[in-house]
C-alpha positions in Angstrom: -115.2 39.9 63.4 -115.7 41.6 66.7 -113.2 42.5 69.3 -115.8 41.8 72.1 -119.3 39.7 72.0 -120.9 38.7 68.7 -118.6 38.0 65.9 -121.4 38.3 63.4 -124.6 39.3 65.2 -125.3 40.9 68.6 -128.5 41.2 70.0 -129.5 43.1 73.2 -133.4 43.6 72.9 -135.7 43.1 70.0 -136.3 40.2 67.9 -134.3 38.1 65.4 -135.4 35.3 63.1 -133.1 33.2 60.9 -134.9 30.8 58.6 -132.0 29.6 56.3 -128.6 30.8 55.2 -125.2 30.3 56.5 -123.2 32.3 59.3 -119.8 31.0 58.6 -116.1 31.7 59.7 -117.0 34.6 62.4 -114.7 35.5 65.2 -115.2 37.1 68.8 -111.9 38.1 69.9 -111.7 38.3 73.7 -115.6 38.1 73.7 -118.5 35.4 73.6 -120.4 34.3 71.0 -118.2 33.5 67.9 -121.2 33.9 65.6 -124.1 35.2 67.8 -124.4 36.9 71.1 -127.8 37.0 72.8 -128.1 39.1 75.9 -131.7 40.3 75.5 -134.9 40.0 73.4 -136.0 36.9 71.5 -134.1 34.8 68.7 -135.6 31.9 66.6 -133.5 29.8 64.2 -136.3 27.7 62.4 -135.4 26.4 58.9 -133.6 23.1 58.0 -131.3 25.0 56.0 -130.0 27.4 58.6 -126.3 26.7 59.5 -124.2 28.3 61.9 -120.6 26.6 61.4 -116.9 27.4 61.7 -117.3 30.0 64.0 -114.9 30.7 67.1 -114.9 32.7 70.4 -111.4 33.4 71.9 -110.3 34.4 75.2 -107.4 36.6 76.3 -106.9 34.5 79.4 -109.0 36.7 81.6 -111.2 33.8 82.2 -114.6 35.4 81.5 -114.6 35.5 77.6 -114.3 32.8 74.9 -117.5 31.1 75.7 -120.1 30.1 73.0 -118.2 29.3 69.8 -121.4 29.2 67.8 -124.0 30.9 70.1 -123.7 32.5 73.6 -126.8 33.4 75.6 -126.6 35.4 78.6 -128.2 38.3 80.5 -126.9 41.7 79.5 -125.3 42.4 83.0 -125.0 40.7 86.3 -128.0 42.7 87.6 -130.1 42.3 84.5 -133.8 41.6 84.9 -134.4 41.3 81.1 -136.1 38.2 79.4 -134.2 36.4 77.0 -135.9 33.8 75.0 -134.0 31.5 72.6 -135.7 28.8 70.2 -133.5 26.6 68.4 -136.0 24.7 66.3 -134.4 23.6 63.2 -131.1 23.9 61.4 -127.4 22.9 62.3 -124.8 24.2 64.7 -121.6 22.5 63.8 -117.9 22.9 63.6 -117.7 25.7 66.1 -115.0 26.3 68.8 -114.7 28.3 71.9 -111.5 28.7 74.1 -113.5 28.1 77.2 -117.1 26.8 77.5 -119.8 25.6 75.0 -118.4 24.9 71.8 -121.9 24.9 70.1 -124.1 26.7 72.6 -123.3 28.4 75.9 -126.0 29.5 78.4 -124.3 31.3 80.9 -126.5 32.9 83.8 -123.5 33.5 85.9 -124.0 32.7 89.5 -127.4 33.9 90.7 -128.7 36.2 88.2 -132.5 36.9 88.4 -133.0 37.3 84.7 -135.6 35.4 83.0 -133.6 33.2 80.4 -135.3 30.5 78.5 -133.7 28.4 75.7 -135.7 25.6 73.9 -133.9 23.4 71.6 -136.0 21.5 68.9 -139.7 21.0 68.7 -142.0 18.3 70.0 -140.9 15.6 67.6 -143.0 14.8 64.7 -141.2 11.5 64.0 -139.3 13.4 61.1 -135.6 13.3 61.9 -134.4 15.2 58.8 -135.7 18.6 60.3 -134.4 18.3 63.8 -131.8 20.5 65.4 -128.4 19.2 65.2 -125.6 20.3 67.4 -122.5 18.4 66.2 -118.8 18.3 65.8 -118.1 21.4 67.9 -115.2 21.9 70.4 -114.7 23.5 73.5 -111.4 23.9 75.2 -113.0 23.4 79.1 -116.5 22.2 79.2 -119.7 21.4 76.8 -118.3 20.6 73.5 -122.0 20.8 72.4 -123.9 22.7 75.0 -122.9 24.2 78.2 -125.4 25.3 80.9 -124.4 27.4 84.0 -126.3 29.2 86.6 -129.0 28.3 89.1 -131.8 30.3 87.0 -131.0 29.1 83.7 -133.8 27.1 82.1 -132.9 24.7 78.9 -135.6 22.5 77.2 -134.2 19.9 74.9 -137.3 18.8 72.9 -135.7 16.7 70.2 -132.8 16.5 67.7 -129.1 15.5 68.1 -126.2 16.9 70.3 -123.6 14.5 68.9 -119.8 14.1 68.1 -118.5 17.1 70.2 -115.5 17.3 71.9 -113.8 18.9 74.9 -110.0 19.2 74.9 -110.1 18.3 78.7 -111.7 15.1 79.7 -115.2 15.0 80.5 -117.7 12.0 81.1 -120.1 13.6 78.6 -118.4 16.0 76.2 -121.6 16.8 74.3 -123.7 18.4 77.1 -122.3 20.0 80.4 -124.5 21.3 83.1 -122.9 23.3 85.9 -126.4 24.7 87.3 -130.0 25.3 86.2 -132.6 23.2 85.0 -132.0 21.1 81.9 -135.2 19.1 80.9 -134.9 16.3 78.3 -138.4 15.7 76.6 -139.1 12.4 75.0 -138.4 11.4 72.5 -135.5 13.5 73.7 -132.1 14.7 72.4 -129.7 12.0 71.2 -126.4 12.3 72.9 -123.4 9.9 72.9 
């Protein structure tokens, strides 16, 4: 448990790779990234047995925390020019929750941050659905039960996998993916959503 960002893992530079195992039941109190907070460097989740589940990000009500129940991705500061590379190739992000945005994954560039932030979900499909990234059954109180993307310079590529059965407590047309700015590219065969 953390009293700020990253209930289990906090990354601000360097490189982290997860190829299996379980990150389960962690909490970021008054912070972002219930399981993992990525503010710089590179992160790779690559392994069908890798699981991020039942983590939570809570807010004290300030309006800036409580994002990314599973994974939170953002520059380290509003003036940061650091490169942040995140690849969620295989595994599952499921049953996580956030008090604000991005129950599963929150990609937050703020308003017009100039940092280079790239997030890739899945790989170019080989037709084998069993090894595709799954983002499912997450909950956000506000936006993006599965994935939330914010900021004009955010770049997210969804290659394959599943973003399904996620929920928001407030009504949204698509509770699985919410985009409040940035570039989100769905590649064929593409992410499956509701």
